[in-house]
Backbone as CSV, one residue per row, in Angstrom:
resi,resn,N_x,N_y,N_z,CA_x,CA_y,CA_z,C_x,C_y,C_z
1,MET,-4.024,-10.565,-18.198,-4.066,-10.115,-17.267,-3.738,-8.340,-16.904
2,PRO,-3.825,-7.712,-17.046,-4.282,-6.629,-16.130,-2.330,-6.557,-14.994
3,ARG,-1.353,-5.317,-15.078,-0.553,-6.060,-14.176,-0.876,-3.640,-14.185
4,TYR,-0.615,-4.209,-12.217,-0.287,-2.844,-12.404,0.957,-2.387,-11.296
5,PHE,1.175,-1.105,-10.505,2.597,-0.872,-10.589,1.977,0.255,-8.723
6,PHE,3.033,-0.487,-8.169,3.223,0.328,-6.545,4.422,0.833,-5.968
7,HIS,4.425,2.431,-6.391,5.324,2.857,-5.780,5.557,3.265,-4.699
8,LEU,6.496,2.977,-4.052,5.455,3.784,-2.749,6.071,4.824,-2.534
9,ARG,5.469,6.099,-1.651,6.118,7.302,-1.944,6.170,7.226,0.233
10,HIS,6.601,7.786,0.199,7.770,7.590,1.936,8.169,8.609,2.156
11,GLY,7.478,10.339,1.253,7.779,11.683,1.604,6.965,12.495,0.748
12,PRO,6.980,13.724,1.146,6.008,14.801,0.382,6.774,15.699,-0.444
13,ALA,8.088,15.399,-0.695,9.096,15.639,-2.189,9.374,14.675,-3.482
14,PRO,8.858,15.439,-4.481,8.979,14.342,-5.691,9.749,12.462,-5.634
15,GLY,11.351,13.555,-5.463,11.997,12.760,-5.480,11.975,10.701,-4.316
16,GLN,10.762,11.441,-3.547,10.601,11.100,-2.108,9.776,9.852,-1.971
17,VAL,9.845,8.748,-3.773,8.745,7.684,-3.908,10.243,7.027,-5.192
18,ALA,9.607,5.450,-4.372,10.708,4.258,-5.005,8.953,4.020,-6.141
19,ILE,10.484,4.214,-6.455,8.861,2.981,-8.163,8.936,1.807,-8.313
20,ASP,8.099,0.822,-9.077,8.320,-0.104,-8.474,7.932,0.404,-10.216
21,ASP,8.702,-0.930,-10.893,9.476,-0.990,-12.606,9.082,-1.841,-12.943
22,GLU,8.838,-3.496,-12.279,8.129,-4.788,-12.351,6.957,-4.875,-11.966
23,GLY,6.170,-4.512,-11.033,4.311,-4.611,-10.707,4.167,-5.436,-11.312
24,ASP,3.389,-6.208,-10.420,1.803,-7.783,-10.369,1.609,-7.669,-11.502
25,ASP,0.907,-8.129,-11.902,-0.367,-9.102,-12.341,-1.086,-8.677,-11.939
26,ILE,-2.536,-8.395,-12.147,-3.600,-8.705,-11.000,-5.177,-8.496,-11.750
27,ALA,-5.900,-10.002,-11.754,-7.692,-10.172,-11.859,-7.551,-8.848,-12.055
28,ASP,-8.347,-8.473,-11.235,-9.309,-7.054,-10.883,-8.749,-5.462,-9.942
29,VAL,-9.851,-4.615,-10.549,-9.109,-4.235,-9.924,-9.658,-4.065,-8.004
30,GLY,-9.956,-4.720,-7.713,-11.408,-4.958,-6.424,-9.433,-5.507,-5.598
31,GLU,-9.117,-6.160,-5.812,-7.937,-7.001,-5.410,-6.299,-6.435,-5.626
32,VAL,-6.308,-5.194,-6.436,-5.840,-4.386,-5.870,-5.122,-3.733,-4.564
33,ARG,-6.172,-3.268,-4.364,-5.862,-2.901,-2.733,-5.498,-3.338,-1.811
34,GLU,-6.202,-4.653,-1.874,-6.134,-6.141,-0.736,-4.735,-6.058,-0.915
35,HIS,-4.430,-6.479,-1.849,-2.790,-6.953,-2.860,-1.876,-5.423,-1.940
36,ALA,-2.716,-4.367,-1.986,-1.170,-3.335,-2.093,-1.752,-3.299,-0.712
37,LEU,-2.490,-3.791,0.675,-2.340,-3.827,1.757,-1.398,-4.912,2.852
38,ARG,-1.410,-6.365,1.789,-0.724,-7.500,1.990,1.053,-6.543,2.328
39,ALA,1.080,-5.882,1.851,2.216,-5.389,0.483,2.777,-4.486,1.625
40,ALA,1.868,-4.387,1.965,2.400,-1.782,3.516,2.496,-3.197,5.204
41,ARG,1.624,-4.233,4.947,2.013,-5.205,6.108,3.113,-5.482,6.699
42,ASP,3.514,-6.948,5.316,4.846,-6.779,4.711,5.870,-6.208,4.949
43,LEU,5.806,-4.677,4.849,6.803,-3.502,4.748,7.040,-3.436,6.622
44,ILE,5.930,-2.900,6.787,5.471,-2.661,8.480,7.036,-3.375,8.978
45,ALA,6.242,-5.081,8.897,6.906,-5.968,10.086,8.053,-6.136,9.797
46,ARG,8.617,-6.441,8.764,10.071,-6.764,7.854,10.969,-6.199,7.340
47,THR,10.768,-4.475,7.897,11.402,-3.939,6.841,12.163,-2.473,7.318
48,ARG,13.413,-2.272,7.747,13.659,-1.368,8.322,14.274,-0.587,7.460
49,ILE,14.354,0.945,6.234,15.161,1.496,6.040,14.731,3.386,6.764
50,HIS,16.176,2.904,6.186,17.466,4.344,7.454,16.282,5.806,6.335
51,SER,15.735,6.323,5.488,14.680,6.797,4.529,13.095,6.714,4.495
52,VAL,12.457,6.048,5.602,11.712,5.545,6.670,10.926,6.321,7.837
53,ARG,10.831,6.838,7.820,11.193,7.058,9.262,9.669,6.144,10.324
54,ASP,8.588,7.349,9.703,7.268,6.744,9.998,6.696,5.822,9.344
55,TRP,6.603,4.676,8.709,6.002,3.790,7.936,3.730,4.419,7.206
56,PHE,3.628,4.281,8.658,2.137,5.348,8.845,2.027,6.539,7.883
57,GLU,3.197,6.936,7.500,3.314,8.410,6.859,3.030,7.987,4.992
58,CYS,3.367,6.535,4.984,3.948,7.019,3.876,2.377,5.611,2.986
59,SER,2.921,5.809,1.882,1.742,5.530,1.363,1.941,4.691,-0.189
60,PHE,0.807,3.563,-1.104,1.324,3.204,-2.212,0.241,3.733,-3.182
61,GLU,0.590,4.145,-4.343,0.987,5.067,-5.646,0.315,4.168,-6.240
62,VAL,-0.217,3.140,-6.421,-0.914,2.287,-8.179,-1.292,2.757,-9.504
63,THR,0.226,2.893,-10.027,-0.980,2.501,-11.150,-0.905,1.729,-12.483
64,ASP,-2.142,1.997,-13.827,-1.703,0.847,-14.449,-0.671,0.648,-14.938
65,GLU,-0.643,-0.065,-16.286,-0.164,-0.301,-17.440,0.472,1.093,-18.759
66,ARG,-0.630,1.981,-18.106,-0.454,3.267,-19.489,0.276,4.054,-18.352
67,GLY,0.156,3.971,-17.078,1.691,4.988,-15.942,-0.221,5.797,-15.187
68,ALA,-1.959,5.079,-14.920,-2.317,6.188,-14.824,-3.081,6.030,-14.071
69,ARG,-2.753,6.556,-13.122,-2.727,6.366,-11.164,-4.521,5.729,-11.266
70,VAL,-4.366,4.506,-10.480,-6.049,3.765,-9.994,-6.460,3.651,-7.968
71,LEU,-5.131,4.314,-7.555,-5.912,4.024,-6.259,-4.977,4.826,-5.555
72,THR,-4.720,5.119,-4.563,-3.969,5.337,-3.214,-4.164,5.819,-2.164
73,VAL,-3.027,4.126,-1.143,-3.119,3.394,-0.424,-2.520,3.579,0.655
74,PRO,-3.220,4.428,1.818,-1.978,4.828,2.906,-1.571,3.249,3.385
75,PHE,-0.393,4.244,4.150,-0.344,2.299,5.113,-1.311,2.636,6.088
76,GLY,-1.546,3.678,7.166,-3.147,4.009,7.830,-3.975,2.895,7.816
77,ASP,-4.170,3.213,6.318,-5.350,2.092,6.363,-4.861,0.899,6.917
78,THR,-4.043,0.449,7.074,-3.599,-1.321,7.890,-4.074,-2.042,9.220
79,VAL,-4.094,-0.431,9.554,-4.657,-0.185,10.670,-6.230,-0.267,11.170
80,PRO,-7.351,-1.274,11.540,-8.428,-0.767,10.773,-8.801,0.109,12.258
81,ASP,-9.753,0.725,11.998,-11.305,1.458,12.784,-11.835,1.066,13.821
82,GLU,-11.843,1.547,15.438,-12.206,1.083,16.246,-13.602,0.453,16.092
83,GLU,-14.423,1.439,14.787,-15.467,1.217,14.615,-15.807,-0.051,14.035
84,ASP,-13.939,0.186,13.205,-14.643,-1.314,12.068,-13.746,-2.864,12.826
85,GLU,-14.091,-3.180,13.997,-13.064,-3.755,15.777,-14.473,-5.228,15.952
86,THR,-15.109,-5.966,15.725,-15.910,-6.617,16.326,-15.451,-7.280,17.062
87,PRO,-16.599,-7.013,18.221,-15.868,-7.278,19.640,-16.391,-8.779,19.784
88,ALA,-15.572,-9.213,20.926,-15.605,-10.420,20.506,-16.106,-11.003,22.201
89,PRO,-17.455,-12.577,21.351,-18.433,-12.715,22.003,-18.405,-12.524,23.143
90,SER,-19.285,-12.540,24.811,-18.596,-12.402,26.394,-19.147,-13.980,26.253
91,ARG,-18.316,-14.608,27.396,-19.340,-15.916,27.609,-19.433,-15.450,28.954
């Protein structure tokens, strides 16, 4: 199973990335984005770090086992767009 690494970018400077040395085994690239969004939601809800002032300015830079970037997942993607929301049925 392929291993992906979810590096946490918490600022624009080169040194503002927390490197994921362990990674996670994920069956396919399609699941990588969902995994990143779940991890981002968990960090936003449960973690307080002095170096992170605004979680919504953060992103995961996801790489594969060779170190090639697979995708970038902004933490802002954890919040659905208004047009993506399904309205509640009226009664």
